[in-house]
N, C-alpha and C positions, 0 to 999 in steps of 0.2 A: 577513328579508322580499326577496322577489323583485321586479324592475321590473314595473309594471302591464302588462297584456297579454301575458305571457310565461307559458306554461303550466309547471306545476312540472316536469313530464317533461323539457320543453325547457330550462328552467333548470338542471337536474341535467346533462344532457348538455352543455350548453355550460360549466358550471363544472368538470366533470371533464375535458372536453378543454382547456380552459384550464389547468388544475392540472398536466396533462401537459407542455404547453408551458412552463409556469413553470418545471417542475422542469428541462426541456433548457437553458432560458435561464440559470439560476441555476448548472447545472453548467459551461455555455458561459463565463460571466462568471468563475468559480473558475480554470478551464482556461486561459483568455486571461491572466489575471493569473500564473497558474505559468510560462508561456510569457516573459512579460514578464520575471520574475525568472530565468529560466534560458537565455534566448537568447544566443549568442555569434557573434563572428565578422564578418567584413565585412558592413556595412550594420545592424552590431547598433543603432545610436543611432537611426536612423530607425524601424526596426521596434520597438523598444522604445518610443518615443512612440506611434506608431501604434496599439499595443496597447493603451495606456492610453485612448485615444480609443474604441476598440472595447469596451472593459470597460465605460466610461461609458454608451455608447450600449445595450449589452445590458443593464446594469443598469436603465436607464430602460425599457427594454421589458419586464423582468421584472415592473417596479413597477406599470406598467399592468395586466399581465395579473392580478397580485394583487389589484389594486383592482377589477379587472371580476368576478374571482371573488367577493369581498366584495359587490360591487353585486349578485350573483345570488343572494345570500343564504348562500353557503357559507365555510368557513375556508380561506383560501389557506394552505398550508404551505410555507415555505421555510426550515426547519430542516435542517440538515446532514445528519444522519441519514436523513430522510425523502429528501432527494433523493439520496443515495447508493444508498438501497435500491430507489427507484422509478425510476431513469434506465434507458433501454434500451440501453446499451453499457457496456463496462467503462472503467476508469480511463484518462484519457489515457496514451497508450505513452512518451511521451519525459520524459526528466530534462533534463540541462544537454545543449544540443545547438545545432548551427549554425542559423544564421538559415534556410536553405533547407531543412532537415530538419523545424524546427518549422512552418515554412510550409506545406510539403505536408501534414504530419499535420494542422495546424489546417484547411486546404483540405477535407481529407476529413470533419472534424468538422463544419464549417459546412455541407457538402453534406447531411449526416444531419439536421442541424437544421432546414436549409431545408426538406428532404422532409416532414419530419414537420410542419411549420408549414402546408406545403401542404396535406396530408392533414387536418388539423385545420380548415383553412379549408374544404374540401369537406363536412367533418362539420358545421360549425356554418352551413352556408350558408341552409339552409331553415328550421331552428328558431329561429335567433336572429341576424338579420342585422346587430345591433351588434357582437356578439362575432365574427362573420365578418369585418367591417369592420377591427376592430382586428388580425386576423389576417394579412389580406391586406396592409395597410399595414406590419405587421413582416417579413412576407416580404419585401416590397421593400427594406426597411431592410437586412435580413440579406443579400441578394443584393448589394447595394452595399458592404458591408464585406467580402465575399467576393472582390468584384471588385477593391477595393483590396489586399486580400491577395494575390490572385493576379498583380496587377500585378508583384509583386517575383520571380516565380518562372516567369512565362510566358516563353518563348522567342521570337526574333524572328519566327518563322511564325506566332505566336499561340496555340501548343500550351502546355497546361499540363501538364507531365508526370505529376504526381500525380492528375492528376484520375480515372483510370480505375481506380486501385488499390483492391483489396478490403478494406484496412484500413489503419490509421493508420501502423504501422511500414513497412509496403510505401511507402505514399505518402511518407513522410518519407525513405526509402531512394532512391526514384527522383528526388525532387525535389533530393536533395543531390549526387546523381552526374549530373544531366543538365546538358546543354551548352546554355547559353542562347543561342547562334549557330545551333543546328541548325533 
């Protein structure tokens, strides 16, 4: 059953859009936990603890999206197989790696998720302002999480070396080899 005043096609579009973002957030939360377990090197403890906070916040965002999908009268799907089969990027590229390498790769992943959240917000702006509001708020939260992450790899001139790289592996390499004083 959909909310009163929302046309069936609009509810379907909003639910499908939210499911795509739910998939992205569930994948991000699992990836963040993977990094939490596999990050090493100087700065380990601070990043290890920061990532737990990121996981908690991303999981709360995913829960909000799933509940909105259900409110729209559809079934949210958070099963691992569904998430794996419907995400729009390959598995996270790193295993055990240094703080800088992981943060460079995560920065790339955050940029992807933020970009898709922005697109989803545009898609839902007209048909469902409530869904749109949720996505806009979450985009701001994701940007703040990325800012906290980037603070660890940003150099003194304000440049994030990994920000322009085309994929996670390249972002990791650049972040791991960059000079923080440059």
